[in-house]
PDB file of all heavy atoms in Angstrom:
ATOM      1  N   MET A   1       0.835  -1.204   0.000  1.00  0.00           N
ATOM      2  CA  MET A   1       0.000   0.000   0.000  1.00  0.00           C
ATOM      3  C   MET A   1       0.872   1.256   0.000  1.00  0.00           C
ATOM      4  O   MET A   1       0.538   2.233  -0.657  1.00  0.00           O
ATOM      5  CB  MET A   1      -0.907  -0.031   1.236  1.00  0.00           C
ATOM      6  CG  MET A   1      -1.979   1.013   1.211  1.00  0.00           C
ATOM      7  SD  MET A   1      -3.153   0.631  -0.096  1.00  0.00           S
ATOM      8  CE  MET A   1      -4.239   2.004   0.049  1.00  0.00           C
ATOM      9  N   ARG A   2       1.979   1.206   0.754  1.00  0.00           N
ATOM     10  CA  ARG A   2       2.873   2.367   0.789  1.00  0.00           C
ATOM     11  C   ARG A   2       3.447   2.663  -0.579  1.00  0.00           C
ATOM     12  O   ARG A   2       3.582   3.818  -0.964  1.00  0.00           O
ATOM     13  CB  ARG A   2       4.026   2.101   1.742  1.00  0.00           C
ATOM     14  CG  ARG A   2       3.822   2.654   3.106  1.00  0.00           C
ATOM     15  CD  ARG A   2       5.122   2.549   3.874  1.00  0.00           C
ATOM     16  NE  ARG A   2       4.879   2.673   5.287  1.00  0.00           N
ATOM     17  CZ  ARG A   2       5.768   2.392   6.201  1.00  0.00           C
ATOM     18  NH1 ARG A   2       6.940   1.935   5.855  1.00  0.00           N
ATOM     19  NH2 ARG A   2       5.474   2.559   7.470  1.00  0.00           N
ATOM     20  N   ALA A   3       3.787   1.594  -1.307  1.00  0.00           N
ATOM     21  CA  ALA A   3       4.377   1.778  -2.638  1.00  0.00           C
ATOM     22  C   ALA A   3       3.369   2.430  -3.585  1.00  0.00           C
ATOM     23  O   ALA A   3       3.729   3.280  -4.403  1.00  0.00           O
ATOM     24  CB  ALA A   3       4.844   0.443  -3.197  1.00  0.00           C
ATOM     25  N   LEU A   4       2.116   2.039  -3.469  1.00  0.00           N
ATOM     26  CA  LEU A   4       1.077   2.617  -4.317  1.00  0.00           C
ATOM     27  C   LEU A   4       0.894   4.103  -4.025  1.00  0.00           C
ATOM     28  O   LEU A   4       0.777   4.924  -4.940  1.00  0.00           O
ATOM     29  CB  LEU A   4      -0.240   1.865  -4.098  1.00  0.00           C
ATOM     30  CG  LEU A   4      -1.405   2.282  -4.987  1.00  0.00           C
ATOM     31  CD1 LEU A   4      -1.072   1.988  -6.435  1.00  0.00           C
ATOM     32  CD2 LEU A   4      -2.663   1.541  -4.577  1.00  0.00           C
ATOM     33  N   ILE A   5       0.913   4.463  -2.757  1.00  0.00           N
ATOM     34  CA  ILE A   5       0.781   5.869  -2.365  1.00  0.00           C
ATOM     35  C   ILE A   5       1.987   6.669  -2.851  1.00  0.00           C
ATOM     36  O   ILE A   5       1.849   7.779  -3.392  1.00  0.00           O
ATOM     37  CB  ILE A   5       0.612   5.999  -0.839  1.00  0.00           C
ATOM     38  CG1 ILE A   5      -0.735   5.398  -0.423  1.00  0.00           C
ATOM     39  CG2 ILE A   5       0.714   7.447  -0.397  1.00  0.00           C
ATOM     40  CD1 ILE A   5      -0.910   5.289   1.070  1.00  0.00           C
ATOM     41  N   ALA A   6       3.179   6.091  -2.725  1.00  0.00           N
ATOM     42  CA  ALA A   6       4.385   6.777  -3.170  1.00  0.00           C
ATOM     43  C   ALA A   6       4.370   6.969  -4.688  1.00  0.00           C
ATOM     44  O   ALA A   6       4.738   8.032  -5.195  1.00  0.00           O
ATOM     45  CB  ALA A   6       5.614   5.988  -2.747  1.00  0.00           C
ATOM     46  N   ALA A   7       3.938   5.953  -5.415  1.00  0.00           N
ATOM     47  CA  ALA A   7       3.878   6.057  -6.879  1.00  0.00           C
ATOM     48  C   ALA A   7       2.858   7.107  -7.308  1.00  0.00           C
ATOM     49  O   ALA A   7       3.110   7.909  -8.208  1.00  0.00           O
ATOM     50  CB  ALA A   7       3.530   4.701  -7.477  1.00  0.00           C
ATOM     51  N   THR A   8       1.716   7.117  -6.650  1.00  0.00           N
ATOM     52  CA  THR A   8       0.683   8.103  -6.974  1.00  0.00           C
ATOM     53  C   THR A   8       1.158   9.514  -6.669  1.00  0.00           C
ATOM     54  O   THR A   8       0.949  10.435  -7.471  1.00  0.00           O
ATOM     55  CB  THR A   8      -0.603   7.802  -6.180  1.00  0.00           C
ATOM     56  OG1 THR A   8      -0.994   6.452  -6.440  1.00  0.00           O
ATOM     57  CG2 THR A   8      -1.713   8.738  -6.566  1.00  0.00           C
ATOM     58  N   THR A   9       1.819   9.680  -5.540  1.00  0.00           N
ATOM     59  CA  THR A   9       2.341  10.996  -5.178  1.00  0.00           C
ATOM     60  C   THR A   9       3.367  11.476  -6.193  1.00  0.00           C
ATOM     61  O   THR A   9       3.358  12.631  -6.616  1.00  0.00           O
ATOM     62  CB  THR A   9       2.979  10.950  -3.776  1.00  0.00           C
ATOM     63  OG1 THR A   9       2.005  10.461  -2.857  1.00  0.00           O
ATOM     64  CG2 THR A   9       3.441  12.318  -3.340  1.00  0.00           C
ATOM     65  N   GLY A  10       4.255  10.570  -6.611  1.00  0.00           N
ATOM     66  CA  GLY A  10       5.255  10.927  -7.607  1.00  0.00           C
ATOM     67  C   GLY A  10       4.632  11.331  -8.923  1.00  0.00           C
ATOM     68  O   GLY A  10       5.056  12.299  -9.553  1.00  0.00           O
ATOM     69  N   LEU A  11       3.623  10.590  -9.354  1.00  0.00           N
ATOM     70  CA  LEU A  11       2.949  10.915 -10.610  1.00  0.00           C
ATOM     71  C   LEU A  11       2.249  12.276 -10.531  1.00  0.00           C
ATOM     72  O   LEU A  11       2.304  13.072 -11.467  1.00  0.00           O
ATOM     73  CB  LEU A  11       1.914   9.840 -10.962  1.00  0.00           C
ATOM     74  CG  LEU A  11       2.463   8.611 -11.667  1.00  0.00           C
ATOM     75  CD1 LEU A  11       1.367   7.571 -11.830  1.00  0.00           C
ATOM     76  CD2 LEU A  11       3.016   8.987 -13.027  1.00  0.00           C
ATOM     77  N   VAL A  12       1.603  12.533  -9.414  1.00  0.00           N
ATOM     78  CA  VAL A  12       0.907  13.806  -9.246  1.00  0.00           C
ATOM     79  C   VAL A  12       1.900  14.964  -9.256  1.00  0.00           C
ATOM     80  O   VAL A  12       1.670  15.996  -9.898  1.00  0.00           O
ATOM     81  CB  VAL A  12       0.073  13.797  -7.947  1.00  0.00           C
ATOM     82  CG1 VAL A  12      -0.413  15.191  -7.601  1.00  0.00           C
ATOM     83  CG2 VAL A  12      -1.096  12.840  -8.089  1.00  0.00           C
ATOM     84  N   LEU A  13       3.034  14.790  -8.569  1.00  0.00           N
ATOM     85  CA  LEU A  13       4.035  15.854  -8.547  1.00  0.00           C
ATOM     86  C   LEU A  13       4.633  16.082  -9.929  1.00  0.00           C
ATOM     87  O   LEU A  13       4.839  17.224 -10.349  1.00  0.00           O
ATOM     88  CB  LEU A  13       5.137  15.516  -7.540  1.00  0.00           C
ATOM     89  CG  LEU A  13       4.741  15.647  -6.075  1.00  0.00           C
ATOM     90  CD1 LEU A  13       5.880  15.183  -5.182  1.00  0.00           C
ATOM     91  CD2 LEU A  13       4.360  17.078  -5.743  1.00  0.00           C
ATOM     92  N   ALA A  14       4.903  15.000 -10.650  1.00  0.00           N
ATOM     93  CA  ALA A  14       5.453  15.132 -12.009  1.00  0.00           C
ATOM     94  C   ALA A  14       4.455  15.832 -12.921  1.00  0.00           C
ATOM     95  O   ALA A  14       4.812  16.706 -13.707  1.00  0.00           O
ATOM     96  CB  ALA A  14       5.818  13.762 -12.559  1.00  0.00           C
ATOM     97  N   PHE A  15       3.194  15.462 -12.820  1.00  0.00           N
ATOM     98  CA  PHE A  15       2.160  16.081 -13.643  1.00  0.00           C
ATOM     99  C   PHE A  15       2.007  17.559 -13.309  1.00  0.00           C
ATOM    100  O   PHE A  15       1.857  18.403 -14.195  1.00  0.00           O
ATOM    101  CB  PHE A  15       0.834  15.341 -13.429  1.00  0.00           C
ATOM    102  CG  PHE A  15      -0.227  15.703 -14.425  1.00  0.00           C
ATOM    103  CD1 PHE A  15      -0.064  15.408 -15.762  1.00  0.00           C
ATOM    104  CD2 PHE A  15      -1.384  16.349 -14.019  1.00  0.00           C
ATOM    105  CE1 PHE A  15      -1.042  15.739 -16.684  1.00  0.00           C
ATOM    106  CE2 PHE A  15      -2.368  16.689 -14.930  1.00  0.00           C
ATOM    107  CZ  PHE A  15      -2.195  16.375 -16.270  1.00  0.00           C
ATOM    108  N   ALA A  16       2.070  17.898 -12.025  1.00  0.00           N
ATOM    109  CA  ALA A  16       1.967  19.298 -11.610  1.00  0.00           C
ATOM    110  C   ALA A  16       3.156  20.100 -12.137  1.00  0.00           C
ATOM    111  O   ALA A  16       2.998  21.251 -12.560  1.00  0.00           O
ATOM    112  CB  ALA A  16       1.899  19.396 -10.094  1.00  0.00           C
ATOM    113  N   LEU A  17       4.342  19.489 -12.131  1.00  0.00           N
ATOM    114  CA  LEU A  17       5.525  20.173 -12.646  1.00  0.00           C
ATOM    115  C   LEU A  17       5.389  20.445 -14.138  1.00  0.00           C
ATOM    116  O   LEU A  17       5.691  21.537 -14.613  1.00  0.00           O
ATOM    117  CB  LEU A  17       6.773  19.327 -12.365  1.00  0.00           C
ATOM    118  CG  LEU A  17       8.104  19.920 -12.795  1.00  0.00           C
ATOM    119  CD1 LEU A  17       8.390  21.197 -12.013  1.00  0.00           C
ATOM    120  CD2 LEU A  17       9.217  18.917 -12.605  1.00  0.00           C
ATOM    121  N   VAL A  18       4.907  19.466 -14.878  1.00  0.00           N
ATOM    122  CA  VAL A  18       4.710  19.640 -16.321  1.00  0.00           C
ATOM    123  C   VAL A  18       3.685  20.736 -16.584  1.00  0.00           C
ATOM    124  O   VAL A  18       3.877  21.590 -17.455  1.00  0.00           O
ATOM    125  CB  VAL A  18       4.278  18.311 -16.975  1.00  0.00           C
ATOM    126  CG1 VAL A  18       3.795  18.532 -18.397  1.00  0.00           C
ATOM    127  CG2 VAL A  18       5.430  17.321 -16.956  1.00  0.00           C
ATOM    128  N   LEU A  19       2.601  20.737 -15.844  1.00  0.00           N
ATOM    129  CA  LEU A  19       1.575  21.764 -16.040  1.00  0.00           C
ATOM    130  C   LEU A  19       2.113  23.152 -15.703  1.00  0.00           C
ATOM    131  O   LEU A  19       1.801  24.126 -16.387  1.00  0.00           O
ATOM    132  CB  LEU A  19       0.356  21.470 -15.166  1.00  0.00           C
ATOM    133  CG  LEU A  19      -0.586  20.404 -15.701  1.00  0.00           C
ATOM    134  CD1 LEU A  19      -1.756  20.220 -14.732  1.00  0.00           C
ATOM    135  CD2 LEU A  19      -1.112  20.764 -17.071  1.00  0.00           C
ATOM    136  N   THR A  20       2.940  23.249 -14.667  1.00  0.00           N
ATOM    137  CA  THR A  20       3.513  24.536 -14.285  1.00  0.00           C
ATOM    138  C   THR A  20       4.437  25.063 -15.374  1.00  0.00           C
ATOM    139  O   THR A  20       4.366  26.233 -15.755  1.00  0.00           O
ATOM    140  CB  THR A  20       4.298  24.397 -12.963  1.00  0.00           C
ATOM    141  OG1 THR A  20       3.415  23.886 -11.967  1.00  0.00           O
ATOM    142  CG2 THR A  20       4.845  25.728 -12.514  1.00  0.00           C
ATOM    143  N   ILE A  21       5.280  24.192 -15.891  1.00  0.00           N
ATOM    144  CA  ILE A  21       6.204  24.618 -16.952  1.00  0.00           C
ATOM    145  C   ILE A  21       5.423  25.006 -18.205  1.00  0.00           C
ATOM    146  O   ILE A  21       5.740  25.987 -18.878  1.00  0.00           O
ATOM    147  CB  ILE A  21       7.219  23.493 -17.246  1.00  0.00           C
ATOM    148  CG1 ILE A  21       8.137  23.318 -16.037  1.00  0.00           C
ATOM    149  CG2 ILE A  21       8.021  23.794 -18.500  1.00  0.00           C
ATOM    150  CD1 ILE A  21       9.077  22.141 -16.146  1.00  0.00           C
ATOM    151  N   THR A  22       4.386  24.253 -18.520  1.00  0.00           N
ATOM    152  CA  THR A  22       3.573  24.566 -19.697  1.00  0.00           C
ATOM    153  C   THR A  22       2.859  25.903 -19.517  1.00  0.00           C
ATOM    154  O   THR A  22       2.768  26.701 -20.454  1.00  0.00           O
ATOM    155  CB  THR A  22       2.538  23.452 -19.929  1.00  0.00           C
ATOM    156  OG1 THR A  22       3.218  22.211 -20.048  1.00  0.00           O
ATOM    157  CG2 THR A  22       1.742  23.704 -21.190  1.00  0.00           C
ATOM    158  N   ALA A  23       2.362  26.175 -18.325  1.00  0.00           N
ATOM    159  CA  ALA A  23       1.640  27.423 -18.074  1.00  0.00           C
ATOM    160  C   ALA A  23       2.575  28.624 -18.160  1.00  0.00           C
ATOM    161  O   ALA A  23       2.164  29.702 -18.593  1.00  0.00           O
ATOM    162  CB  ALA A  23       0.975  27.368 -16.701  1.00  0.00           C
ATOM    163  N   MET A  24       3.833  28.438 -17.768  1.00  0.00           N
ATOM    164  CA  MET A  24       4.780  29.550 -17.824  1.00  0.00           C
ATOM    165  C   MET A  24       5.152  29.885 -19.265  1.00  0.00           C
ATOM    166  O   MET A  24       5.496  31.014 -19.570  1.00  0.00           O
ATOM    167  CB  MET A  24       6.047  29.196 -17.033  1.00  0.00           C
ATOM    168  CG  MET A  24       5.841  29.259 -15.542  1.00  0.00           C
ATOM    169  SD  MET A  24       7.189  28.600 -14.576  1.00  0.00           S
ATOM    170  CE  MET A  24       8.631  29.034 -15.485  1.00  0.00           C
ATOM    171  N   GLY A  25       5.073  28.938 -20.135  1.00  0.00           N
ATOM    172  CA  GLY A  25       5.388  29.183 -21.532  1.00  0.00           C
ATOM    173  C   GLY A  25       6.887  29.203 -21.771  1.00  0.00           C
ATOM    174  O   GLY A  25       7.693  28.973 -20.883  1.00  0.00           O
ATOM    175  N   SER A  26       7.236  29.494 -23.002  1.00  0.00           N
ATOM    176  CA  SER A  26       8.652  29.516 -23.348  1.00  0.00           C
ATOM    177  C   SER A  26       9.287  30.789 -22.814  1.00  0.00           C
ATOM    178  O   SER A  26       8.626  31.813 -22.676  1.00  0.00           O
ATOM    179  CB  SER A  26       8.827  29.433 -24.863  1.00  0.00           C
ATOM    180  OG  SER A  26       8.188  30.514 -25.479  1.00  0.00           O
ATOM    181  N   PRO A  27      10.557  30.754 -22.500  1.00  0.00           N
ATOM    182  CA  PRO A  27      11.216  31.956 -21.987  1.00  0.00           C
ATOM    183  C   PRO A  27      11.236  33.068 -23.030  1.00  0.00           C
ATOM    184  O   PRO A  27      11.264  32.802 -24.233  1.00  0.00           O
ATOM    185  CB  PRO A  27      12.643  31.497 -21.658  1.00  0.00           C
ATOM    186  CG  PRO A  27      12.811  30.214 -22.390  1.00  0.00           C
ATOM    187  CD  PRO A  27      11.444  29.619 -22.572  1.00  0.00           C
ATOM    188  N   MET A  28      11.204  34.300 -22.562  1.00  0.00           N
ATOM    189  CA  MET A  28      11.130  35.446 -23.463  1.00  0.00           C
ATOM    190  C   MET A  28      12.527  35.868 -23.936  1.00  0.00           C
ATOM    191  O   MET A  28      12.941  36.996 -23.726  1.00  0.00           O
ATOM    192  CB  MET A  28      10.432  36.621 -22.760  1.00  0.00           C
ATOM    193  CG  MET A  28       9.004  36.333 -22.352  1.00  0.00           C
ATOM    194  SD  MET A  28       7.952  35.861 -23.722  1.00  0.00           S
ATOM    195  CE  MET A  28       7.961  37.376 -24.660  1.00  0.00           C
ATOM    196  N   GLY A  29      13.236  34.945 -24.522  1.00  0.00           N
ATOM    197  CA  GLY A  29      14.554  35.261 -25.053  1.00  0.00           C
ATOM    198  C   GLY A  29      14.477  35.486 -26.548  1.00  0.00           C
ATOM    199  O   GLY A  29      13.463  35.263 -27.185  1.00  0.00           O
ATOM    200  N   LYS A  30      15.560  35.963 -27.096  1.00  0.00           N
ATOM    201  CA  LYS A  30      15.605  36.164 -28.540  1.00  0.00           C
ATOM    202  C   LYS A  30      16.507  35.104 -29.153  1.00  0.00           C
ATOM    203  O   LYS A  30      17.480  34.691 -28.546  1.00  0.00           O
ATOM    204  CB  LYS A  30      16.163  37.550 -28.872  1.00  0.00           C
ATOM    205  CG  LYS A  30      15.195  38.662 -28.533  1.00  0.00           C
ATOM    206  CD  LYS A  30      15.620  39.965 -29.153  1.00  0.00           C
ATOM    207  CE  LYS A  30      16.929  40.446 -28.549  1.00  0.00           C
ATOM    208  NZ  LYS A  30      17.324  41.761 -29.020  1.00  0.00           N
ATOM    209  N   THR A  31      16.166  34.717 -30.345  1.00  0.00           N
ATOM    210  CA  THR A  31      17.033  33.791 -31.059  1.00  0.00           C
ATOM    211  C   THR A  31      18.013  34.597 -31.898  1.00  0.00           C
ATOM    212  O   THR A  31      17.759  35.749 -32.244  1.00  0.00           O
ATOM    213  CB  THR A  31      16.224  32.861 -31.978  1.00  0.00           C
ATOM    214  OG1 THR A  31      15.476  33.661 -32.880  1.00  0.00           O
ATOM    215  CG2 THR A  31      15.282  31.974 -31.172  1.00  0.00           C
ATOM    216  N   SER A  32      19.110  33.981 -32.214  1.00  0.00           N
ATOM    217  CA  SER A  32      20.130  34.658 -32.997  1.00  0.00           C
ATOM    218  C   SER A  32      19.627  34.873 -34.421  1.00  0.00           C
ATOM    219  O   SER A  32      19.050  33.978 -35.023  1.00  0.00           O
ATOM    220  CB  SER A  32      21.408  33.818 -33.027  1.00  0.00           C
ATOM    221  OG  SER A  32      22.331  34.395 -33.915  1.00  0.00           O
ATOM    222  N   PRO A  33      19.840  36.057 -34.990  1.00  0.00           N
ATOM    223  CA  PRO A  33      19.403  36.283 -36.372  1.00  0.00           C
ATOM    224  C   PRO A  33      20.267  35.525 -37.378  1.00  0.00           C
ATOM    225  O   PRO A  33      19.842  35.272 -38.487  1.00  0.00           O
ATOM    226  CB  PRO A  33      19.553  37.791 -36.548  1.00  0.00           C
ATOM    227  CG  PRO A  33      20.537  38.201 -35.521  1.00  0.00           C
ATOM    228  CD  PRO A  33      20.395  37.246 -34.379  1.00  0.00           C
ATOM    229  N   LYS A  34      21.477  35.151 -36.955  1.00  0.00           N
ATOM    230  CA  LYS A  34      22.369  34.435 -37.867  1.00  0.00           C
ATOM    231  C   LYS A  34      22.083  32.942 -37.796  1.00  0.00           C
ATOM    232  O   LYS A  34      21.963  32.390 -36.712  1.00  0.00           O
ATOM    233  CB  LYS A  34      23.831  34.680 -37.479  1.00  0.00           C
ATOM    234  CG  LYS A  34      24.259  36.120 -37.595  1.00  0.00           C
ATOM    235  CD  LYS A  34      25.702  36.257 -37.179  1.00  0.00           C
ATOM    236  CE  LYS A  34      26.131  37.718 -37.215  1.00  0.00           C
ATOM    237  NZ  LYS A  34      27.500  37.886 -36.739  1.00  0.00           N
ATOM    238  N   PRO A  35      21.980  32.299 -38.947  1.00  0.00           N
ATOM    239  CA  PRO A  35      21.774  30.849 -38.923  1.00  0.00           C
ATOM    240  C   PRO A  35      23.052  30.137 -38.485  1.00  0.00           C
ATOM    241  O   PRO A  35      24.148  30.672 -38.617  1.00  0.00           O
ATOM    242  CB  PRO A  35      21.428  30.515 -40.369  1.00  0.00           C
ATOM    243  CG  PRO A  35      22.059  31.600 -41.161  1.00  0.00           C
ATOM    244  CD  PRO A  35      22.028  32.829 -40.298  1.00  0.00           C
ATOM    245  N   LEU A  36      22.885  28.948 -37.959  1.00  0.00           N
ATOM    246  CA  LEU A  36      24.050  28.156 -37.584  1.00  0.00           C
ATOM    247  C   LEU A  36      24.713  27.654 -38.863  1.00  0.00           C
ATOM    248  O   LEU A  36      24.060  27.072 -39.726  1.00  0.00           O
ATOM    249  CB  LEU A  36      23.632  26.969 -36.718  1.00  0.00           C
ATOM    250  CG  LEU A  36      23.108  27.324 -35.336  1.00  0.00           C
ATOM    251  CD1 LEU A  36      22.600  26.064 -34.650  1.00  0.00           C
ATOM    252  CD2 LEU A  36      24.206  27.950 -34.512  1.00  0.00           C
ATOM    253  N   LEU A  37      25.989  27.896 -38.979  1.00  0.00           N
ATOM    254  CA  LEU A  37      26.700  27.456 -40.163  1.00  0.00           C
ATOM    255  C   LEU A  37      27.347  26.106 -39.878  1.00  0.00           C
ATOM    256  O   LEU A  37      28.108  25.961 -38.934  1.00  0.00           O
ATOM    257  CB  LEU A  37      27.774  28.480 -40.543  1.00  0.00           C
ATOM    258  CG  LEU A  37      27.239  29.882 -40.867  1.00  0.00           C
ATOM    259  CD1 LEU A  37      28.399  30.827 -41.158  1.00  0.00           C
ATOM    260  CD2 LEU A  37      26.301  29.821 -42.066  1.00  0.00           C
ATOM    261  N   THR A  38      26.988  25.148 -40.678  1.00  0.00           N
ATOM    262  CA  THR A  38      27.575  23.817 -40.523  1.00  0.00           C
ATOM    263  C   THR A  38      28.330  23.457 -41.786  1.00  0.00           C
ATOM    264  O   THR A  38      28.002  23.931 -42.876  1.00  0.00           O
ATOM    265  CB  THR A  38      26.490  22.760 -40.258  1.00  0.00           C
ATOM    266  OG1 THR A  38      25.582  22.791 -41.358  1.00  0.00           O
ATOM    267  CG2 THR A  38      25.747  23.046 -38.976  1.00  0.00           C
ATOM    268  N   THR A  39      29.329  22.634 -41.632  1.00  0.00           N
ATOM    269  CA  THR A  39      30.090  22.207 -42.806  1.00  0.00           C
ATOM    270  C   THR A  39      29.769  20.748 -43.078  1.00  0.00           C
ATOM    271  O   THR A  39      29.616  19.951 -42.170  1.00  0.00           O
ATOM    272  CB  THR A  39      31.593  22.369 -42.562  1.00  0.00           C
ATOM    273  OG1 THR A  39      31.941  21.633 -41.403  1.00  0.00           O
ATOM    274  CG2 THR A  39      31.956  23.823 -42.368  1.00  0.00           C
ATOM    275  N   VAL A  40      29.682  20.424 -44.349  1.00  0.00           N
ATOM    276  CA  VAL A  40      29.405  19.051 -44.769  1.00  0.00           C
ATOM    277  C   VAL A  40      30.734  18.467 -45.222  1.00  0.00           C
ATOM    278  O   VAL A  40      31.435  19.064 -46.027  1.00  0.00           O
ATOM    279  CB  VAL A  40      28.385  19.023 -45.914  1.00  0.00           C
ATOM    280  CG1 VAL A  40      28.135  17.606 -46.380  1.00  0.00           C
ATOM    281  CG2 VAL A  40      27.096  19.696 -45.467  1.00  0.00           C
ATOM    282  N   PRO A  41      31.077  17.282 -44.729  1.00  0.00           N
ATOM    283  CA  PRO A  41      32.337  16.698 -45.182  1.00  0.00           C
ATOM    284  C   PRO A  41      32.310  16.406 -46.679  1.00  0.00           C
ATOM    285  O   PRO A  41      31.266  16.078 -47.229  1.00  0.00           O
ATOM    286  CB  PRO A  41      32.452  15.402 -44.374  1.00  0.00           C
ATOM    287  CG  PRO A  41      31.128  15.190 -43.745  1.00  0.00           C
ATOM    288  CD  PRO A  41      30.393  16.481 -43.757  1.00  0.00           C
ATOM    289  N   ALA A  42      33.469  16.544 -47.311  1.00  0.00           N
ATOM    290  CA  ALA A  42      33.546  16.325 -48.760  1.00  0.00           C
ATOM    291  C   ALA A  42      33.296  14.855 -49.064  1.00  0.00           C
ATOM    292  O   ALA A  42      33.805  13.965 -48.390  1.00  0.00           O
ATOM    293  CB  ALA A  42      34.923  16.740 -49.250  1.00  0.00           C
ATOM    294  N   HIS A  43      32.526  14.622 -50.084  1.00  0.00           N
ATOM    295  CA  HIS A  43      32.227  13.239 -50.490  1.00  0.00           C
ATOM    296  C   HIS A  43      33.355  12.737 -51.390  1.00  0.00           C
ATOM    297  O   HIS A  43      33.835  13.493 -52.242  1.00  0.00           O
ATOM    298  CB  HIS A  43      30.891  13.180 -51.218  1.00  0.00           C
ATOM    299  CG  HIS A  43      29.731  13.490 -50.354  1.00  0.00           C
ATOM    300  ND1 HIS A  43      29.288  12.634 -49.384  1.00  0.00           N
ATOM    301  CD2 HIS A  43      28.935  14.579 -50.275  1.00  0.00           C
ATOM    302  CE1 HIS A  43      28.250  13.172 -48.757  1.00  0.00           C
ATOM    303  NE2 HIS A  43      28.021  14.363 -49.281  1.00  0.00           N
ATOM    304  N   PRO A  44      33.723  11.496 -51.249  1.00  0.00           N
ATOM    305  CA  PRO A  44      34.816  10.970 -52.087  1.00  0.00           C
ATOM    306  C   PRO A  44      34.398  10.793 -53.544  1.00  0.00           C
ATOM    307  O   PRO A  44      33.261  10.678 -53.862  1.00  0.00           O
ATOM    308  CB  PRO A  44      35.123   9.617 -51.455  1.00  0.00           C
ATOM    309  CG  PRO A  44      33.966   9.263 -50.623  1.00  0.00           C
ATOM    310  CD  PRO A  44      33.272  10.535 -50.277  1.00  0.00           C
TER     311      PRO A  44
END
């Protein structure tokens, strides 16, 4: 019975954490205007 209560408590806390993060939304930062430059290795 203790294990069931512990598992339920953990699930509820995890779900509450996910809902809190979702409600806060994405951080109000800016993305870089420059694209990431990647190099492709030369094909033989």
